[in-house]
N, C-alpha and C positions, 0 to 999 in steps of 0.2 A: 598495322593495317593501313594501306594507302586508300584515301578517299578521293573520288573525283566529283567535283561539284558541278552540277549541270547548268548549262546556259543554253537551253533548248534541247540538249542531249546530254547523256551521261559523260561523253568523252570530251565535251568542250570545256576547256579551262582558260580560254583566251581572255585577255583584258580588253580586247577590241570590240566586245559586244556593244551594240548600239541600243541604248534604252531611251525611250522618249518620255517616260513618266518620272524621271528622277527629280525630286523636289529641291528647292533651294535650301542650302544649309546642310545637305547630306554629303558634302564633299569629304574626301578622305582626310581624316584628322592628321595633324603633324606626327603623332606618335604611332600611326598605323602604317603597316608595311604594304607592299604591293600585293602580297598574299591575302591580306585582309580585304583589299579592294577587289581582287578577283572573286573572293568569296561573296562580297556584297553584290557584285554584278550577277553572280550565279543565283543567289537567293532572290534578287529583284526580278529576274526573268521568270523564275518558278512562281513567284507570287502573282505576277502579271498574267501568267497563262493558266495557273491551276487554282488560285485562291480568289483573287478579286472577282472574276466572272461569276463565282458561285457563292460569294459571301452573303448576298441578299437572301438567297434561298436558305442558307444555313441559319440566318437570323430567324426565318420563319419556322424552321425545323427545331430550333432550340438546341442544336448540338453540331459539333464538327464531326463529319463522317469518319469512320474508321479507315476508309481507304486513303484519306489524306495523311494519316499517321504512317501508313504503309509506304506511300510515295515519298514522304519526307525521310523515312527510315532508310529507304533504298538509296537515297542520295547522301546519306550521312548527316543530315541536319539534326536528327534527334540525339546524336552522340558527340556533339562537338566538344563537350567538356568531360566526356566519359573516357576512361583509360582504354588503350588499345587492347588490353587483355580481354575486354568484353565487346570488342568491335567498334569502339569509339575512336575519336581522333586525338584525344588528349590535349586539346587546345585550351587557350585561356579565355577568360570571361569576355574579352573584346569581341570574340567571335559570336558569343551569345548576344551581346549588345547589337551587333550588326544584324544577326538573324531576326532579332526582335524588332529593330527599327524598320527593316524592310517588310516584315509581316504586317506591321501597323499600317503600311500603305494600302492595305485592302479596305480600310475604312470600317472594319468591324472588330472592335477590341476583343471580343470574345474568342476570336480565332487564336491570336497569340497567347491569350490567357490560358486556353485549353492546352496548347502545345507546351507552354512554360510549366504549367502544373504537372504535366507528364514528365518532361525531360529534366527540368531543373529542380522541382520540388519533391516529387514522389520518388524519382529514380536516383538522382545524384546522391542523396543521403545514404541510400542502400549501397551504392558503389563505394562511397567514401568510408563508411563505417561498418558495413556488413561483412559477412563471411564470403569466402570464395564460392561456396555452394549457393548462397543467395544470389550472388552476382551472376552465376551461370544460369540459375533458374529464372530470374526476373530481369536483371539488368541487360544481359545480352539480347534477350528477346525484345525488351523495351526499346533498345537502340535500333533494332530492325523495324520497329513499328508493328511487330506481331502481337505484343501486349500493350495495353494502355493503362497507365497508372494514375492514381490520385493520392493526395496527402490528407489524412484524417486527423486533424488536431482540434479544430474549433468544436465546442460543445454548447448546448443551450445556456449553460451557466459558466462557461469558460471560453472567452474569446481571446482578447489580448492578454488576459491573466492565465497564461499557460499552466502555472503552478496549481490552478484550481481544478484541473482535470479530474473527473470522477469515473470515467469509463475504466473498469478494472479488469485485470488479467490475473487469474489465479493458477499457479502451477499445479498440474495434476499428472503425475508420472512424466511421460515424455511429451506432454502437451501443455498449452496454456488454454484456459477457458475464459472467454471474454464476454462481459456484459456491460451494456451502456449504450450511449448514442452519440452521434456526431451531426453537425449541421453546417450548412453553407459549404459543402464539399465540392469543389470544382472537379468535373469529370466523374462525379459520384455515380451516375447511372450507366455510364458507358465504359467504366474502367474494369480491368481484369484483376487488379490488386489494389489494396489500399495500404499505404505505409501509415500505420495507425499508432497514435500516441495513447498509451494506456498507463494506468496506475498499477504498479506491481507491488508496492509496499508503502506504508506510512503516509505522511502528509508532505506537502510542499514540493520543492524542486527535486529532492533526492529520490523520490519514489516513482519517477516517471521513466518509462521505457518505450522503445519503438518496436513494433511487430508488424511484419508484412502479412496481410490477410487476403488470400484469394477471394474474389467476390462471389465465387460459386460455392463457398463454404456454407453448409447447412446452418441456419440460425441467423444469417445476415440478410436483412431486408433493406431495400432502397426505395426512396420516394423522390421523384423529381419535384423541385420547387419552382414556382412561377415567379419570375423577377420582372421588375419594371424596366430593367436596363441590362446591357451585356447579354443579349438574348442568345447569341450563337454559342455561348459557353454554358454547358449543362451544369446545374448546381443541384445537389441532393442532400437529403436527410438520411442518415444511416442508423439502423438499429441492430445491436448485437445481443442476441438472446442465446446464451450458452454456446457461443461460437467457439469451436475447438480447432486449434491450429497447432502444428508441430512446434516444439520448443526451439527447434533449429531455425524457425522463422524470426527469432529475436535478432534485431539489428544491433550489432556490437555487444556491449555489456548491459546487464540488467541494472536499472537505476541511473543510467547515464543519458537517458533519452532527452532530458531537458537541454543538456549541453549540445547534443546533436541538432536539436530543433533550432536553438539559438544560432548555431553556426550556419544553418541553412537559411535562417531569416535574413542574414546579411545579403545573400544573393537574391532572395525574394524581394527585399526592399529596393535593391538596385533595379530589379525588373520593373517594379511599380514606378520608380522614378523615370526610367526610360520610356515606359508606356505613357506616362503623363506628358513628358517632353514631346514625344511623337504625336500624341493626340492634339496638343496645343498647336503644333505645326500644321496639322491637317485642318484644324479649325481656322487658323489664320489664312491659309491658302484659300479656303472657301470664302471667308469674309472679304479678302482682297478682291477676288473675282467678282463676288456679288456687289461689292462697293463700286467697282468700275462699271458694271453692267446696269445696275439698278439706278434709275433716275428719279429725282424728286425736285419739284420746283424748278424744273428746266435744266438740271445738271446732275451728274453722277453723285451718288452719296459721298464718295471720296473727294468730291469737289468742295465739301464742307470741312472746315478746319477741325471742327469738333471730332469728326470721325477719323481724320488723319492723326490727331493727337491720341485718341483712345486706342487705336490700333498700334500706334508707335509705342505707347506705354506697354501694351500687351507683348509686343515683340521684344521689348527690353526685358520684361520679366521672363520670357522664354529663354533669352540668351543667358540670363543669370542662372536660371534653373539648369540649363545645359552645362554651364561652367561648373556648378557645384557637383553635378552628376559625373562629369568627366573626371574631376579631381578624385571623387570617391572611387570610381572604377579604376583609375590609375593606382591608387593605394591598394585596392583589393587585389588587383592583378599582381602587384609586386609583393604581396604577402605581408604588407605592413598593417599595423592596427588602424582600423578605419570605421569602427562602430559609430563614432560621433559624426564623421563626415557622411557616412551612408545614411544615417538618420536625418541629418540636415538636408541631404539631397532629396530623400523621400518626402520629408515634411514640406519643403519649399515647393518642389515640383508639383506635388499633388494639390496643395493649397492654391498654387497659382493656376492650375488647370481649371479649378472651379471659377476663378475670377476671369480667366481668358474665355472660358465657355460662355459666361454671362455676356461679356463684351461682344463676342462674335455672334452670339444668338440675337442680341439686341439689334444689330445692324440688319438682320433678316426681317425684322418686324413680324407680322402675322404668319409669314411663311414658315417660321421655325416651329410652329405648332402643327404643321402638316407632317404626317408620319412618313410620307414618301420623300421628304426633304432630307438629304444626307446630314445637314447640320442638326436636325432634330435628334438623330441617333447619336451623333457626336456629343451633343449637349447633355443628353440624359445619361450617357455612359460614364461621365466623369464622376457621378455621384458616389460610386464605390471606391474611388481612388484613395480618399483620405481614411478609409476604414481597413482595406485589405492589407495584410502583412504587418499589422500593428497600426492603431489609430494615430492621428496627429498628436493626441494627448500623450500617447505612449512615446512617440518620437521626441517630444519635448522633454519628457522625463529622462530619457536616455541621454539626451544632449546635456541637460542640467547636471546629471550625475557624472558624466564623463568630463565635465569642465569645471568641477568644483563649485557648482551653484547651489548645492543642497546644504541644509543646516546640520 
């Protein structure tokens, strides 16, 4: 299926589109093609016209509206990595990276988080591991933006320790009956289906399966959680009370869910690394502008060497995080083992985002405490980066194990 990516209209695919808001450092990378750059310009135009003007309101509303999923689906943005069989474009992760980087320009990290949770986390695993029937029922409609998905893995007693999942699914004839709960689920209250990790047998890794649960199924209740950051991304607690779903909603094989989840985590961690790098760039742009405009003791803040050096260090850390992330993406796209490199990228980029946020917030002084200041939102939103998709401690464990550092 051919997709046309809009630059003002569905028909426009020209590389000559003029954009005034392109940031420094977002130039086409050496390993990207002209097609990648056309796609970038298309997404940038869409973000500038459809997302950025509305992002502040979505922050207040606590969710990304369904119509934005529909608009992005109509332009092919929700199916860049989904096979053509289900209406996707079948492209590589570089396109996802571009989509994510440009969405981050809206200044509200909850927007790309919501879109990625739908397209990359909840839907991609069903397309990759599920049956054709599941693909036709859920994936094809998700690509169009007709359905919104969420991924249900984390539980009150099982976050990074996926093997500790207790939500159980018992086979009963042609159905599974599910009982348990999930927490911190992105898109949890707006989604039409939850790709849910459940325990179908035993203990540990081998007893975990994935089942697609429509959210209108009797017995499933959802409660929106109030967060102190990433406000435009809705986050929910889910309860399953004798939720009965057809056995055909099982993704792949029973008992192989842990493997499917771990495979998906590689892409999820790359997404977090990219989000962190993009967020750091936004913060540095804001700090640079503020440092030139704001005066103290008769000269701009960036007239003081201390601020020149602090922001220079921050820029250096961003460049290092980007280099690690680009290396990990390159390995991932080429299908080479990349678990260690992806974990390094996620660890370093998210940890550096916290440091860069502190430096950029500090130059703002008291203004960073004002809710209407963009830097205030950027500062508080980095708090979850080192937790999502596996904590920094989990990343260090993976790196140690992958590189012979364990006893």
